[in-house]
C-alpha beads as a LAMMPS data file, in Angstrom:
LAMMPS data file: protein, C-alpha beads

153 atoms
152 bonds

1 atom types
1 bond types

-500.0 500.0 xlo xhi
-500.0 500.0 ylo yhi
-500.0 500.0 zlo zhi

Masses

1 110.0

Atoms # bond

1 1 1 43.593 14.645 29.234
2 1 1 44.109 10.930 29.919
3 1 1 42.150 11.239 33.153
4 1 1 39.043 12.368 31.236
5 1 1 39.444 9.799 28.439
6 1 1 39.015 6.699 30.626
7 1 1 35.579 7.635 32.100
8 1 1 34.437 8.661 28.634
9 1 1 35.421 5.264 27.216
10 1 1 33.659 3.504 30.089
11 1 1 30.446 5.458 29.454
12 1 1 30.654 4.708 25.737
13 1 1 31.266 0.997 26.386
14 1 1 28.336 0.892 28.804
15 1 1 26.045 2.525 26.223
16 1 1 27.114 0.071 23.523
17 1 1 26.543 -2.914 25.837
18 1 1 23.082 -1.585 26.737
19 1 1 22.119 -1.315 23.055
20 1 1 23.396 -4.832 22.342
21 1 1 21.535 -6.222 25.368
22 1 1 18.258 -4.587 24.308
23 1 1 18.657 -5.873 20.724
24 1 1 19.486 -9.397 21.895
25 1 1 16.511 -9.522 24.253
26 1 1 14.072 -8.910 21.385
27 1 1 12.655 -5.846 23.125
28 1 1 11.258 -3.507 20.495
29 1 1 11.503 0.214 20.968
30 1 1 8.044 1.630 20.241
31 1 1 7.908 3.431 16.899
32 1 1 6.353 6.836 16.568
33 1 1 2.792 7.009 15.327
34 1 1 2.041 6.814 11.616
35 1 1 1.441 10.093 9.781
36 1 1 -2.103 11.482 10.241
37 1 1 -2.836 11.183 6.489
38 1 1 -1.645 7.558 6.335
39 1 1 -4.140 4.674 6.356
40 1 1 -2.985 3.757 9.876
41 1 1 -1.548 0.263 9.387
42 1 1 1.930 -1.182 10.016
43 1 1 3.438 -3.989 7.956
44 1 1 5.168 -7.059 9.402
45 1 1 8.407 -5.086 9.851
46 1 1 6.623 -2.353 11.822
47 1 1 6.790 0.293 9.089
48 1 1 3.811 2.560 8.403
49 1 1 2.138 1.634 5.109
50 1 1 1.118 4.300 2.576
51 1 1 -2.254 4.336 0.849
52 1 1 -0.720 3.233 -2.453
53 1 1 0.940 0.185 -0.872
54 1 1 -1.838 -0.770 1.547
55 1 1 -3.320 -3.611 -0.507
56 1 1 0.077 -4.872 -1.705
57 1 1 1.690 -5.044 1.748
58 1 1 -1.300 -5.718 3.974
59 1 1 -3.811 -7.523 1.763
60 1 1 -7.570 -7.030 1.853
61 1 1 -8.733 -6.600 4.526
62 1 1 -5.652 -4.767 5.840
63 1 1 -5.690 -6.875 9.016
64 1 1 -4.654 -9.899 6.899
65 1 1 -0.914 -9.086 7.141
66 1 1 -0.701 -5.787 9.064
67 1 1 -1.395 -4.459 12.527
68 1 1 -3.535 -1.390 13.213
69 1 1 -2.036 1.908 14.320
70 1 1 -5.109 4.196 14.556
71 1 1 -6.547 3.037 11.189
72 1 1 -8.468 5.426 8.961
73 1 1 -12.078 4.132 8.661
74 1 1 -11.784 4.317 4.850
75 1 1 -8.983 1.732 4.972
76 1 1 -11.333 -0.868 6.428
77 1 1 -13.821 -0.496 3.552
78 1 1 -11.409 -1.138 0.672
79 1 1 -12.317 -3.730 -1.937
80 1 1 -9.708 -6.173 -3.209
81 1 1 -8.458 -5.163 -6.645
82 1 1 -9.450 -7.956 -9.041
83 1 1 -6.693 -9.653 -10.986
84 1 1 -7.001 -10.614 -14.643
85 1 1 -5.865 -13.999 -15.953
86 1 1 -3.280 -13.516 -18.734
87 1 1 -2.974 -17.287 -19.131
88 1 1 -6.614 -17.582 -20.235
89 1 1 -7.287 -18.774 -23.765
90 1 1 -7.057 -16.231 -26.568
91 1 1 -10.118 -14.030 -26.790
92 1 1 -11.132 -10.711 -28.259
93 1 1 -11.948 -7.460 -26.454
94 1 1 -10.763 -5.775 -23.286
95 1 1 -12.151 -7.562 -20.259
96 1 1 -12.317 -11.041 -21.765
97 1 1 -9.477 -12.311 -19.526
98 1 1 -10.752 -10.761 -16.317
99 1 1 -9.657 -7.147 -16.741
100 1 1 -11.992 -4.190 -16.127
101 1 1 -13.117 -4.086 -19.769
102 1 1 -11.940 -0.652 -20.925
103 1 1 -9.641 0.295 -23.801
104 1 1 -7.400 3.273 -23.048
105 1 1 -6.643 6.241 -25.296
106 1 1 -3.403 4.523 -26.376
107 1 1 -5.415 1.598 -27.820
108 1 1 -4.375 -0.919 -25.166
109 1 1 -6.581 -2.576 -22.558
110 1 1 -6.447 -0.853 -19.182
111 1 1 -5.355 -2.852 -16.127
112 1 1 -7.327 -2.761 -12.882
113 1 1 -4.620 -0.759 -11.115
114 1 1 -4.521 1.893 -13.858
115 1 1 -8.262 2.293 -14.339
116 1 1 -8.818 5.663 -12.599
117 1 1 -5.497 7.130 -13.735
118 1 1 -6.042 6.219 -17.397
119 1 1 -9.811 6.587 -17.825
120 1 1 -10.607 9.234 -15.200
121 1 1 -12.694 9.217 -12.026
122 1 1 -15.973 8.498 -13.870
123 1 1 -16.227 5.709 -16.415
124 1 1 -15.844 5.424 -19.332
125 1 1 -14.113 8.826 -19.255
126 1 1 -11.238 8.844 -21.741
127 1 1 -11.634 5.106 -22.405
128 1 1 -13.878 2.965 -24.570
129 1 1 -16.043 0.354 -22.846
130 1 1 -15.831 -3.170 -24.250
131 1 1 -16.548 -6.198 -22.025
132 1 1 -17.107 -4.267 -18.790
133 1 1 -16.792 -5.927 -15.385
134 1 1 -19.564 -4.708 -13.021
135 1 1 -16.973 -4.024 -10.269
136 1 1 -15.145 -1.436 -12.409
137 1 1 -17.073 1.593 -11.083
138 1 1 -16.408 0.736 -7.427
139 1 1 -12.722 0.068 -8.068
140 1 1 -12.370 3.377 -9.956
141 1 1 -13.972 5.280 -7.064
142 1 1 -11.626 3.525 -4.634
143 1 1 -8.568 4.376 -6.762
144 1 1 -9.697 8.014 -6.944
145 1 1 -9.986 8.071 -3.133
146 1 1 -6.461 6.668 -2.753
147 1 1 -5.046 9.028 -5.406
148 1 1 -6.481 11.967 -3.462
149 1 1 -4.552 10.982 -0.329
150 1 1 -1.115 12.585 0.228
151 1 1 1.871 10.574 -0.841
152 1 1 3.908 8.970 1.929
153 1 1 7.559 9.626 2.518

Bonds

1 1 1 2
2 1 2 3
3 1 3 4
4 1 4 5
5 1 5 6
6 1 6 7
7 1 7 8
8 1 8 9
9 1 9 10
10 1 10 11
11 1 11 12
12 1 12 13
13 1 13 14
14 1 14 15
15 1 15 16
16 1 16 17
17 1 17 18
18 1 18 19
19 1 19 20
20 1 20 21
21 1 21 22
22 1 22 23
23 1 23 24
24 1 24 25
25 1 25 26
26 1 26 27
27 1 27 28
28 1 28 29
29 1 29 30
30 1 30 31
31 1 31 32
32 1 32 33
33 1 33 34
34 1 34 35
35 1 35 36
36 1 36 37
37 1 37 38
38 1 38 39
39 1 39 40
40 1 40 41
41 1 41 42
42 1 42 43
43 1 43 44
44 1 44 45
45 1 45 46
46 1 46 47
47 1 47 48
48 1 48 49
49 1 49 50
50 1 50 51
51 1 51 52
52 1 52 53
53 1 53 54
54 1 54 55
55 1 55 56
56 1 56 57
57 1 57 58
58 1 58 59
59 1 59 60
60 1 60 61
61 1 61 62
62 1 62 63
63 1 63 64
64 1 64 65
65 1 65 66
66 1 66 67
67 1 67 68
68 1 68 69
69 1 69 70
70 1 70 71
71 1 71 72
72 1 72 73
73 1 73 74
74 1 74 75
75 1 75 76
76 1 76 77
77 1 77 78
78 1 78 79
79 1 79 80
80 1 80 81
81 1 81 82
82 1 82 83
83 1 83 84
84 1 84 85
85 1 85 86
86 1 86 87
87 1 87 88
88 1 88 89
89 1 89 90
90 1 90 91
91 1 91 92
92 1 92 93
93 1 93 94
94 1 94 95
95 1 95 96
96 1 96 97
97 1 97 98
98 1 98 99
99 1 99 100
100 1 100 101
101 1 101 102
102 1 102 103
103 1 103 104
104 1 104 105
105 1 105 106
106 1 106 107
107 1 107 108
108 1 108 109
109 1 109 110
110 1 110 111
111 1 111 112
112 1 112 113
113 1 113 114
114 1 114 115
115 1 115 116
116 1 116 117
117 1 117 118
118 1 118 119
119 1 119 120
120 1 120 121
121 1 121 122
122 1 122 123
123 1 123 124
124 1 124 125
125 1 125 126
126 1 126 127
127 1 127 128
128 1 128 129
129 1 129 130
130 1 130 131
131 1 131 132
132 1 132 133
133 1 133 134
134 1 134 135
135 1 135 136
136 1 136 137
137 1 137 138
138 1 138 139
139 1 139 140
140 1 140 141
141 1 141 142
142 1 142 143
143 1 143 144
144 1 144 145
145 1 145 146
146 1 146 147
147 1 147 148
148 1 148 149
149 1 149 150
150 1 150 151
151 1 151 152
152 1 152 153
């Protein structure tokens, strides 16, 4: 029993030293390909990015902060989601501070990120148009495209 234990410990020690040496050298083990339904981009840490996090993690265009891993052509045509300015002076009506300009069924102004989910795929849908931004239709179509993609792990 002791005769078999020593070679086993040597093999284990050798394996541990090999892992430490590879980690210390900065050599990266290639990751497996991103899922086929993913947008095909990897963030700075090398993780595959899901459709819902593509703009947040990578920016627009996706090549701003991410590297390609067989990118889906639709991911290269995404528009940046506009951002409203909540610090703007007081005003009246949805859209006056840079939002899309639609009031949701709950009576509150709809944010850019919630436009398709709240109003529906075609505008105005379930919402009421107020001070409408001309980009709202394109952003809603883009959100509908992303919502139709499978969710990542």
